[in-house]
TIMI-2910 file (N, C-alpha, C, CB; in pm, 1 decimal, decimal comma, always signed):
<rs>
+----------+----------+----------+----------+----------+----------+----------+----------+----------+----------+----------+----------+------+
!      n_x !      n_y !      n_z !     ca_x !     ca_y !     ca_z !      c_x !      c_y !      c_z !     cb_x !     cb_y !     cb_z ! resn !
+----------+----------+----------+----------+----------+----------+----------+----------+----------+----------+----------+----------+------+
!    +88,5 !   -120,0 !     -7,6 !    -42,1 !     +9,9 !     -5,0 !    +96,0 !   +125,1 !     +7,3 !   -198,4 !     +9,9 !   +182,0 !  Met !
!   +122,6 !   +177,0 !    -96,3 !   +193,5 !   +309,1 !   -135,7 !    +96,7 !   +387,4 !    -56,5 !   +207,2 !   +352,2 !   -307,8 !  Arg !
!    -13,5 !   +413,9 !    -45,0 !    -73,1 !   +586,8 !    -67,8 !   -123,5 !   +581,3 !   +109,4 !   -257,4 !   +619,9 !   -229,3 !  Asp !
!    -22,3 !   +625,1 !   +198,8 !    -80,1 !   +657,9 !   +330,9 !   -215,2 !   +649,2 !   +361,3 !    -52,5 !   +774,9 !   +360,6 !  Pro !
!   -222,2 !   +808,6 !   +318,4 !   -379,2 !   +794,4 !   +391,8 !   -457,2 !   +678,3 !   +340,8 !   -480,1 !   +929,0 !   +361,4 !  Lys !
!   -430,2 !   +556,1 !   +218,9 !   -496,1 !   +507,2 !   +205,7 !   -439,7 !   +349,5 !   +338,3 !   -514,3 !   +518,1 !    +49,8 !  Gln !
!   -366,5 !   +333,4 !   +304,3 !   -278,8 !   +261,2 !   +403,4 !   -376,1 !   +241,4 !   +608,7 !   -101,4 !   +391,9 !   +399,7 !  Lys !
!   -352,6 !   +429,8 !   +576,2 !   -429,7 !   +445,0 !   +745,3 !   -570,9 !   +364,7 !   +754,7 !   -477,2 !   +632,1 !   +787,7 !  Asn !
!   -634,2 !   +418,1 !   +623,9 !   -777,2 !   +401,6 !   +672,8 !   -807,6 !   +267,2 !   +684,3 !   -879,1 !   +463,9 !   +585,2 !  Glu !
!   -722,0 !   +144,3 !   +550,5 !   -708,4 !     -1,9 !   +561,6 !   -708,3 !     -3,7 !   +731,0 !   -556,5 !    -70,7 !   +476,3 !  Leu !
!   -593,8 !    +38,1 !   +829,2 !   -552,8 !    +12,6 !   +887,7 !   -681,7 !    +20,2 !   +983,3 !   -442,9 !    +60,7 !   +886,7 !  Ile !
!   -700,0 !   +173,1 !   +999,9 !   -850,5 !   +167,9 !  +1083,2 !   -934,5 !    +92,5 !  +1077,4 !   -927,4 !   +251,6 !  +1069,9 !  Asn !
!   -986,6 !    +86,7 !  +1026,2 !  -1045,9 !    -65,3 !   +929,2 !  -1100,5 !   -188,8 !  +1010,3 !   -908,5 !   -143,7 !   +835,9 !  Arg !
!   -939,5 !   -244,3 !   +979,4 !   -908,5 !   -309,8 !  +1080,2 !   -936,8 !   -320,0 !  +1201,8 !   -835,2 !   -303,1 !  +1084,3 !  Leu !
!   -886,6 !   -216,0 !  +1297,1 !   -899,0 !   -220,9 !  +1405,3 !  -1079,1 !   -195,9 !  +1415,3 !   -792,7 !   -124,3 !  +1468,2 !  Lys !
!  -1125,0 !   -161,5 !  +1380,3 !  -1287,2 !   -172,1 !  +1396,7 !  -1367,0 !   -320,4 !  +1369,4 !  -1352,0 !    -64,6 !  +1285,7 !  Ser !
!  -1273,1 !   -452,0 !  +1315,3 !  -1327,0 !   -540,9 !  +1284,8 !  -1272,5 !   -597,9 !  +1368,7 !  -1333,6 !   -577,2 !  +1175,9 !  Ile !
!  -1160,1 !   -542,9 !  +1431,0 !  -1081,8 !   -655,9 !  +1515,6 !  -1128,9 !   -613,7 !  +1660,3 !   -895,6 !   -653,5 !  +1497,1 !  Glu !
!  -1206,2 !   -511,2 !  +1675,4 !  -1315,1 !   -485,4 !  +1818,7 !  -1448,6 !   -556,2 !  +1776,1 !  -1357,6 !   -293,9 !  +1858,0 !  Gly !
!  -1481,0 !   -563,9 !  +1646,5 !  -1608,4 !   -617,0 !  +1602,2 !  -1597,6 !   -734,8 !  +1665,8 !  -1636,5 !   -627,8 !  +1451,8 !  His !
!  -1468,8 !   -835,1 !  +1593,2 !  -1459,0 !  -1015,4 !  +1667,1 !  -1516,4 !  -1020,5 !  +1818,3 !  -1265,8 !  -1081,9 !  +1688,0 !  Leu !
!  -1381,4 !   -913,9 !  +1922,9 !  -1420,4 !   -922,6 !  +2025,1 !  -1496,6 !   -915,6 !  +2086,9 !  -1394,1 !   -900,0 !  +2055,1 !  Arg !
!  -1656,5 !   -845,9 !  +2027,7 !  -1731,3 !   -756,4 !  +2078,0 !  -1835,5 !   -919,1 !  +2035,0 !  -1742,7 !   -568,3 !  +2004,5 !  Gly !
!  -1819,8 !  -1017,4 !  +1945,3 !  -1909,2 !  -1159,1 !  +1930,5 !  -1788,8 !  -1253,7 !  +2017,2 !  -1945,3 !  -1223,2 !  +1726,6 !  Ile !
!  -1680,9 !  -1244,0 !  +1987,4 !  -1630,7 !  -1347,2 !  +2178,1 !  -1684,6 !  -1292,9 !  +2291,9 !  -1444,2 !  -1341,9 !  +2241,5 !  Gln !
!  -1691,4 !  -1225,3 !  +2319,9 !  -1812,1 !  -1165,9 !  +2432,8 !  -1971,9 !  -1189,5 !  +2462,0 !  -1819,8 !  -1034,9 !  +2409,3 !  Arg !
!  -2005,2 !  -1227,1 !  +2334,0 !  -2114,4 !  -1208,4 !  +2306,8 !  -2146,2 !  -1454,4 !  +2301,9 !  -2119,9 !  -1066,7 !  +2134,0 !  Met !
!  -2087,0 !  -1480,3 !  +2261,7 !  -2085,7 !  -1639,1 !  +2287,0 !  -1999,7 !  -1632,7 !  +2416,7 !  -2010,7 !  -1744,6 !  +2151,6 !  Val !
!  -1945,4 !  -1557,3 !  +2458,5 !  -1901,0 !  -1626,5 !  +2611,5 !  -1999,3 !  -1612,1 !  +2702,5 !  -1773,0 !  -1562,3 !  +2685,1 !  Glu !
!  -2059,1 !  -1534,4 !  +2647,8 !  -2194,6 !  -1468,0 !  +2743,0 !  -2317,0 !  -1550,2 !  +2714,3 !  -2240,0 !  -1295,3 !  +2700,5 !  Glu !
!  -2349,4 !  -1617,7 !  +2583,0 !  -2453,0 !  -1691,0 !  +2495,1 !  -2541,5 !  -1612,1 !  +2525,5 !  -2491,5 !  -1838,9 !  +2514,0 !  Asp !
!  -2474,7 !  -1587,7 !  +2446,5 !  -2584,7 !  -1463,1 !  +2413,1 !  -2720,6 !  -1504,4 !  +2196,8 !  -2408,6 !  -1257,9 !  +2385,9 !  Gln !
!  -2811,3 !  -1454,2 !  +2220,2 !  -2858,0 !  -1505,7 !  +2097,1 !  -2794,9 !  -1598,8 !  +1994,4 !  -2882,8 !  -1411,5 !  +2038,4 !  Tyr !
!  -2781,3 !  -1707,9 !  +1903,2 !  -2749,8 !  -1700,5 !  +1796,0 !  -2746,0 !  -1624,0 !  +1715,8 !  -2778,3 !  -1750,0 !  +1764,5 !  Cys !
!  -2834,5 !  -1592,7 !  +1684,5 !  -2912,0 !  -1526,6 !  +1560,8 !  -2852,1 !  -1377,4 !  +1575,5 !  -3101,7 !  -1533,0 !  +1573,1 !  Ile !
!  -2852,6 !  -1351,5 !  +1676,7 !  -2750,8 !  -1196,0 !  +1707,2 !  -2578,8 !  -1203,3 !  +1681,6 !  -2764,0 !  -1149,5 !  +1898,6 !  Asp !
!  -2570,7 !  -1324,0 !  +1714,0 !  -2448,8 !  -1347,5 !  +1699,0 !  -2374,7 !  -1368,5 !  +1570,8 !  -2435,3 !  -1434,3 !  +1764,6 !  Ile !
!  -2511,1 !  -1423,4 !  +1470,0 !  -2462,4 !  -1445,1 !  +1294,7 !  -2517,6 !  -1291,3 !  +1310,6 !  -2560,1 !  -1592,4 !  +1149,9 !  Leu !
!  -2581,7 !  -1213,7 !  +1279,5 !  -2556,7 !  -1108,5 !  +1265,1 !  -2457,9 !   -967,0 !  +1280,3 !  -2617,1 !  -1114,7 !  +1288,6 !  Asn !
!  -2369,0 !  -1024,3 !  +1390,4 !  -2228,3 !   -942,5 !  +1433,7 !  -2155,6 !  -1071,3 !  +1299,8 !  -2156,3 !   -954,6 !  +1670,9 !  Gln !
!  -2156,4 !  -1144,6 !  +1283,3 !  -2059,6 !  -1203,7 !  +1188,2 !  -2068,1 !  -1155,2 !  +1025,9 !  -2082,8 !  -1359,8 !  +1197,6 !  Ser !
!  -2198,2 !  -1191,9 !  +1014,4 !  -2211,5 !  -1099,4 !   +964,0 !  -2140,1 !   -958,2 !   +885,8 !  -2256,8 !  -1096,2 !  +1027,2 !  Ser !
!  -2156,0 !   -914,7 !   +887,2 !  -2151,4 !   -789,4 !  +1016,9 !  -1958,5 !   -775,5 !   +914,9 !  -2168,1 !   -874,2 !  +1286,3 !  Ala !
!  -1893,4 !   -880,0 !  +1016,1 !  -1747,3 !   -857,6 !   +984,4 !  -1722,0 !   -887,1 !   +869,5 !  -1657,5 !   -922,0 !  +1057,1 !  Ile !
!  -1786,8 !  -1002,4 !   +819,7 !  -1746,2 !  -1041,1 !   +660,4 !  -1770,9 !   -986,4 !   +615,5 !  -1770,7 !  -1126,2 !   +586,7 !  His !
!  -1911,0 !   -874,0 !   +561,2 !  -1869,9 !   -740,0 !   +518,3 !  -1780,4 !   -674,3 !   +489,7 !  -1889,0 !   -684,1 !   +563,6 !  Lys !
!  -1759,9 !   -613,6 !   +640,2 !  -1625,2 !   -560,1 !   +623,2 !  -1487,1 !   -559,7 !   +583,2 !  -1610,9 !   -547,7 !   +678,0 !  Ala !
!  -1492,0 !   -707,5 !   +599,6 !  -1382,0 !   -736,2 !   +570,5 !  -1349,9 !   -754,4 !   +354,3 !  -1370,0 !   -875,8 !   +677,2 !  Leu !
!  -1489,1 !   -773,4 !   +328,6 !  -1456,8 !   -723,6 !   +227,1 !  -1483,5 !   -644,5 !   +107,2 !  -1436,1 !   -776,3 !   +211,7 !  Glu !
!  -1512,5 !   -479,8 !   +232,9 !  -1480,1 !   -371,0 !   +164,2 !  -1320,4 !   -430,5 !   +211,0 !  -1553,8 !   -204,2 !   +212,3 !  Lys !
!  -1302,2 !   -448,1 !   +279,0 !  -1104,8 !   -378,6 !   +321,3 !  -1037,6 !   -548,1 !   +174,1 !  -1011,1 !   -433,2 !   +647,0 !  Val !
!  -1121,2 !   -655,3 !   +185,2 !  -1049,6 !   -699,6 !    +26,0 !  -1091,3 !   -593,8 !   -106,2 !  -1118,7 !   -875,8 !    -26,4 !  Asp !
!  -1170,9 !   -498,3 !   -116,2 !  -1195,4 !   -461,7 !   -261,0 !  -1078,2 !   -325,7 !   -190,4 !  -1402,5 !   -425,7 !   -337,1 !  Val !
!  -1083,1 !   -277,1 !   -156,9 !   -945,5 !   -145,0 !   -129,6 !   -843,6 !   -193,5 !   -175,3 !   -895,0 !    -96,6 !    +27,8 !  Met !
!   -758,1 !   -381,9 !    -39,3 !   -679,7 !   -412,8 !   -134,9 !   -618,1 !   -421,2 !   -275,9 !   -689,2 !   -456,0 !   -120,2 !  Ile !
!   -751,6 !   -510,6 !   -338,9 !   -745,7 !   -494,5 !   -444,5 !   -726,6 !   -395,9 !   -552,6 !   -803,1 !   -530,5 !   -447,5 !  Leu !
!   -779,8 !   -269,6 !   -509,3 !   -843,5 !   -155,0 !   -606,5 !   -623,0 !    -46,3 !   -548,3 !  -1099,3 !    -45,3 !   -505,8 !  Glu !
!   -604,4 !    -94,3 !   -435,6 !   -450,9 !    -38,0 !   -442,5 !   -306,9 !   -127,3 !   -605,8 !   -384,5 !    -97,9 !   -231,0 !  Ser !
!   -354,9 !   -296,0 !   -519,9 !   -252,9 !   -388,7 !   -595,7 !   -268,5 !   -351,5 !   -781,4 !   -303,3 !   -578,8 !   -552,0 !  His !
!   -446,6 !   -307,0 !   -790,1 !   -455,5 !   -240,3 !   -958,8 !   -382,6 !   -156,3 !  -1017,5 !   -559,8 !   -173,1 !   -990,3 !  Leu !
!   -421,7 !    -92,2 !   -877,9 !   -357,7 !    +92,6 !   -976,5 !   -190,4 !    +45,8 !   -913,1 !   -453,2 !   +342,6 !   -869,2 !  Asp !
!   -124,4 !    -19,1 !   -869,7 !    +11,3 !    -34,8 !   -841,1 !    +78,1 !   -129,4 !   -931,7 !    +28,3 !    -75,3 !   -707,1 !  Ser !
!   +115,1 !   -216,5 !   -849,4 !   +151,3 !   -391,1 !   -933,8 !   +164,9 !   -396,5 !  -1108,7 !    -10,7 !   -517,5 !   -899,8 !  Cys !
!     +2,9 !   -433,9 !  -1047,2 !    -19,6 !   -471,0 !  -1133,5 !     +7,3 !   -408,4 !  -1267,6 !   -107,3 !   -494,9 !  -1107,6 !  Val !
!    -45,9 !   -277,4 !  -1296,4 !    -37,7 !   -125,3 !  -1405,4 !    +92,4 !   -141,8 !  -1386,8 !   -109,2 !    +53,6 !  -1361,1 !  Thr !
!   +184,1 !   -142,6 !  -1253,3 !   +330,3 !   -192,2 !  -1346,4 !   +418,9 !   -277,2 !  -1424,0 !   +389,2 !   -192,4 !  -1310,4 !  Thr !
!   +312,0 !   -371,6 !  -1311,4 !   +350,9 !   -508,5 !  -1464,9 !   +323,0 !   -541,5 !  -1580,8 !   +325,0 !   -619,8 !  -1459,8 !  Ala !
!   +192,2 !   -530,8 !  -1595,7 !   +134,6 !   -492,8 !  -1754,7 !   +196,2 !   -321,4 !  -1852,1 !    -68,6 !   -474,1 !  -1721,1 !  Val !
!   +242,5 !   -289,1 !  -1790,9 !   +354,3 !   -125,6 !  -1852,8 !   +462,4 !   -151,6 !  -1902,9 !   +416,5 !    -12,2 !  -1741,0 !  Arg !
!   +484,5 !   -298,2 !  -1853,1 !   +639,4 !   -364,1 !  -1782,3 !   +716,9 !   -377,7 !  -1951,5 !   +614,8 !   -578,7 !  -1668,1 !  Gly !
!   +832,1 !   -435,2 !  -1897,1 !   +887,6 !   -487,6 !  -2019,2 !   +937,9 !   -651,9 !  -1988,7 !  +1018,2 !   -382,9 !  -2067,3 !  Asp !
!   +892,0 !   -670,6 !  -1873,7 !   +881,1 !   -823,5 !  -1877,8 !   +762,5 !   -929,6 !  -1927,8 !   +897,0 !   -852,7 !  -1754,3 !  Asp !
!   +759,4 !   -981,2 !  -1968,2 !   +658,6 !  -1063,4 !  -1990,7 !   +622,9 !  -1164,0 !  -1890,8 !   +681,8 !  -1119,1 !  -2099,4 !  Pro !
!   +731,5 !  -1181,6 !  -1869,3 !   +734,3 !  -1336,4 !  -1732,7 !   +660,2 !  -1258,2 !  -1673,2 !   +891,9 !  -1406,6 !  -1621,6 !  Ala !
!   +696,6 !  -1109,3 !  -1555,8 !   +612,0 !  -1068,7 !  -1501,3 !   +496,4 !  -1028,8 !  -1535,7 !   +647,2 !  -1013,6 !  -1459,4 !  Glu !
!   +453,3 !   -941,1 !  -1646,8 !   +309,8 !   -918,1 !  -1645,0 !   +239,6 !  -1077,5 !  -1667,0 !   +267,7 !   -799,6 !  -1774,7 !  Arg !
!   +264,5 !  -1196,2 !  -1683,3 !   +205,6 !  -1319,6 !  -1630,0 !   +187,8 !  -1335,3 !  -1555,6 !   +230,3 !  -1401,1 !  -1632,5 !  Glu !
!   +294,8 !  -1340,0 !  -1456,0 !   +318,6 !  -1389,3 !  -1290,5 !   +179,3 !  -1353,6 !  -1257,1 !   +451,5 !  -1297,7 !  -1179,5 !  Arg !
!   +198,5 !  -1185,0 !  -1273,9 !    +62,9 !  -1056,2 !  -1195,4 !    -29,2 !  -1102,2 !  -1266,1 !    +67,7 !   -860,2 !  -1218,1 !  Val !
!    -94,9 !  -1176,8 !  -1275,1 !   -210,2 !  -1178,2 !  -1420,5 !   -247,1 !  -1287,9 !  -1376,3 !   -162,5 !  -1180,7 !  -1600,5 !  Leu !
!   -146,1 !  -1379,4 !  -1373,6 !   -214,7 !  -1558,9 !  -1337,4 !   -228,5 !  -1580,6 !  -1179,0 !    -85,0 !  -1709,5 !  -1396,8 !  Arg !
!   -163,6 !  -1443,3 !  -1069,1 !   -221,6 !  -1407,1 !   -932,8 !   -360,2 !  -1366,4 !   -902,9 !   -153,7 !  -1308,5 !   -887,0 !  Glu !
!   -373,6 !  -1279,6 !  -1009,4 !   -529,7 !  -1241,3 !   -998,9 !   -612,6 !  -1364,7 !  -1071,0 !   -565,0 !  -1082,1 !  -1084,7 !  Leu !
!   -588,2 !  -1416,1 !  -1194,1 !   -677,6 !  -1488,5 !  -1211,0 !   -703,4 !  -1650,1 !  -1093,6 !   -649,1 !  -1506,0 !  -1357,3 !  Leu !
!   -560,3 !  -1709,9 !  -1076,2 !   -593,5 !  -1776,2 !   -922,8 !   -634,4 !  -1746,9 !   -771,3 !   -505,4 !  -1822,5 !   -896,0 !  Thr !
!   -670,7 !  -1604,8 !   -805,1 !   -766,9 !  -1570,8 !   -676,8 !   -899,9 !  -1575,3 !   -694,5 !   -749,6 !  -1439,7 !   -623,2 !  Leu !
!   -926,1 !  -1534,6 !   -847,7 !  -1072,8 !  -1497,4 !   -860,7 !  -1120,5 !  -1712,3 !   -890,9 !  -1107,5 !  -1338,0 !  -1045,6 !  Phe !
!  -1060,7 !  -1803,9 !   -912,7 !  -1031,0 !  -1915,0 !   -974,7 !  -1081,3 !  -2008,9 !   -835,7 !   -863,1 !  -1921,4 !  -1036,2 !  Gln !
!  -1051,6 !  -1915,7 !   -720,2 !  -1060,6 !  -2034,3 !   -610,0 !   -955,2 !  -2003,5 !   -480,3 !  -1013,1 !  -2192,9 !   -688,7 !  Gly !
!   -916,3 !  -1894,6 !   -523,0 !   -759,6 !  -1871,1 !   -401,1 !   -839,8 !  -1857,5 !   -259,0 !   -637,0 !  -1678,5 !   -432,1 !  Gly !
!   -801,9 !  -1813,4 !   -132,1 !   -904,0 !  -1775,4 !    -46,2 !  -1012,2 !  -1643,7 !    -59,0 !   -834,6 !  -1763,3 !    +63,9 !  Pro !
!   -969,8 !  -1548,6 !   -116,9 !  -1116,0 !  -1486,1 !   -112,2 !  -1187,3 !  -1572,2 !   -200,2 !  -1130,8 !  -1327,2 !   -161,3 !  Ala !
!  -1182,6 !  -1605,0 !   -304,0 !  -1292,8 !  -1644,5 !   -384,7 !  -1392,0 !  -1734,7 !   -303,9 !  -1240,8 !  -1716,7 !   -509,5 !  Ala !
!  -1306,4 !  -1781,4 !   -208,9 !  -1385,4 !  -1941,1 !   -141,5 !  -1460,9 !  -1860,6 !    -29,5 !  -1253,8 !  -2097,1 !    -56,4 !  Arg !
!  -1445,0 !  -1749,0 !    +20,7 !  -1533,0 !  -1630,6 !   +151,2 !  -1658,8 !  -1687,5 !   +148,1 !  -1556,1 !  -1435,3 !   +111,1 !  Arg !
!  -1635,4 !  -1592,5 !     -5,5 !  -1784,3 !  -1540,8 !    -43,2 !  -1905,5 !  -1762,5 !    -64,2 !  -1748,4 !  -1400,0 !   -282,2 !  Gly !
!  -1867,4 !  -1762,0 !     -0,7 !  -1915,1 !  -1916,6 !    -24,8 !  -2028,2 !  -1948,0 !   +108,6 !  -1756,4 !  -2040,5 !    -17,5 !  Ala !
!  -2115,3 !  -1978,2 !     -4,6 !  -2263,5 !  -1982,8 !   +126,9 !  -2174,8 !  -2037,5 !   +274,7 !  -2433,7 !  -2151,4 !    +72,0 !  Gln !
!  -2319,7 !  -1956,0 !   +372,8 !  -2315,9 !  -1979,5 !   +475,7 !  -2308,1 !  -2199,9 !   +458,0 !  -2452,6 !  -1878,7 !   +547,5 !  Leu !
!  -2300,4 !  -2313,5 !   +537,4 !  -2365,0 !  -2471,3 !   +518,5 !  -2382,2 !  -2431,7 !   +672,3 !  -2255,3 !  -2642,1 !   +455,4 !  Gln !
!  -2457,7 !  -2520,9 !   +676,9 !  -2487,3 !  -2571,4 !   +827,5 !  -2509,7 !  -2753,2 !   +840,4 !  -2647,9 !  -2484,3 !   +881,3 !  Ala !
!  -2443,8 !  -2813,3 !   +846,2 !  -2438,6 !  -2995,3 !   +906,5 !  -2566,5 !  -2975,3 !   +946,8 !  -2316,7 !  -3063,3 !  +1054,1 !  Pro !
!  -2687,0 !  -3113,3 !   +883,7 !  -2738,7 !  -3126,9 !  +1017,4 !  -2897,7 !  -3022,0 !  +1001,7 !  -2601,6 !  -3062,7 !  +1145,9 !  Gly !
!  -2881,3 !  -2914,3 !   +918,0 !  -2932,7 !  -2829,3 !   +884,2 !  -3078,2 !  -2868,3 !   +832,1 !  -2849,9 !  -2772,9 !   +809,5 !  Leu !
!  -3103,9 !  -2935,2 !   +774,9 !  -3267,4 !  -2988,2 !   +666,8 !  -3272,5 !  -3105,6 !   +780,6 !  -3248,3 !  -3066,5 !   +433,5 !  Glu !
!  -3228,2 !  -3151,3 !   +916,8 !  -3269,5 !  -3257,1 !   +968,1 !  -3325,9 !  -3171,9 !  +1054,1 !  -3183,8 !  -3367,1 !  +1006,0 !  Ala !
!  -3270,5 !  -3035,7 !  +1117,2 !  -3319,3 !  -2963,9 !  +1273,8 !  -3472,4 !  -2889,4 !  +1230,0 !  -3177,9 !  -2811,2 !  +1343,6 !  Leu !
!  -3453,2 !  -2860,1 !  +1068,8 !  -3578,3 !  -2794,9 !  +1043,9 !  -3712,6 !  -2859,1 !  +1064,8 !  -3575,3 !  -2757,8 !   +920,6 !  Ala !
!  -3679,1 !  -3001,0 !  +1024,5 !  -3790,4 !  -3073,7 !   +986,2 !  -3801,5 !  -3156,7 !  +1125,8 !  -3770,0 !  -3163,0 !   +839,9 !  Ala !
!  -3728,1 !  -3082,0 !  +1237,4 !  -3782,3 !  -3173,2 !  +1358,7 !  -3730,7 !  -3271,8 !  +1408,9 !  -3884,1 !  -3224,0 !  +1341,9 !  Gly !
!  -3572,8 !  -3320,7 !  +1326,2 !  -3583,3 !  -3494,9 !  +1416,2 !  -3492,9 !  -3474,6 !  +1497,1 !  -3545,4 !  -3657,2 !  +1333,2 !  Glu !
!  -3434,1 !  -3395,6 !  +1503,2 !  -3336,7 !  -3338,0 !  +1706,3 !  -3396,4 !  -3270,5 !  +1795,0 !  -3199,0 !  -3220,8 !  +1715,4 !  Thr !
!  -3426,8 !  -3324,9 !  +1898,9 !  -3441,5 !  -3243,3 !  +2045,6 !  -3351,0 !  -3177,3 !  +2022,4 !  -3431,3 !  -3308,1 !  +2190,1 !  Gly !
!  -3301,0 !  -3120,6 !  +2064,5 !  -3204,0 !  -3003,2 !  +2050,6 !  -3274,8 !  -2874,5 !  +2044,4 !  -3116,7 !  -3015,3 !  +1924,9 !  Glu !
!  -3268,5 !  -2775,3 !  +2106,1 !  -3264,5 !  -2632,1 !  +2100,9 !  -3104,6 !  -2554,0 !  +2110,8 !  -3359,3 !  -2587,8 !  +2224,1 !  Arg !
!  -3168,9 !  -2476,2 !  +2000,9 !  -3073,0 !  -2388,6 !  +1961,2 !  -3025,8 !  -2305,4 !  +2072,5 !  -3120,0 !  -2310,7 !  +1856,1 !  Cys !
!  -3050,7 !  -2257,0 !  +2136,0 !  -3079,1 !  -2101,9 !  +2210,1 !  -3131,6 !  -2081,0 !  +2389,4 !  -3219,8 !  -2032,2 !  +2111,3 !  Cys !
+----------+----------+----------+----------+----------+----------+----------+----------+----------+----------+----------+----------+------+
</rs>
């Protein structure tokens, strides 16, 4: 991150996310209502997505642009392959996957005697 203003904004966002994460930890420790915890977790996911966008924009504006305009074809290919890998299934691509709850269908059908909260 080359721009100090962008870097500072990113750090502030990450600190805010860290605070929210601690809040979720307290909620779990205090046995708060599951849906309230999930709502907070969802907000953190959205905040992290915004952080990802900020970092990607910076990367595109600096590293990728420099490589594409440069004279080294291997470097151009490397940078473009990194982006392709990221969007084809790297960690950021998987982050958007839907929440999967094992046994959710059974729970919904009343097949378990357990109560959520």
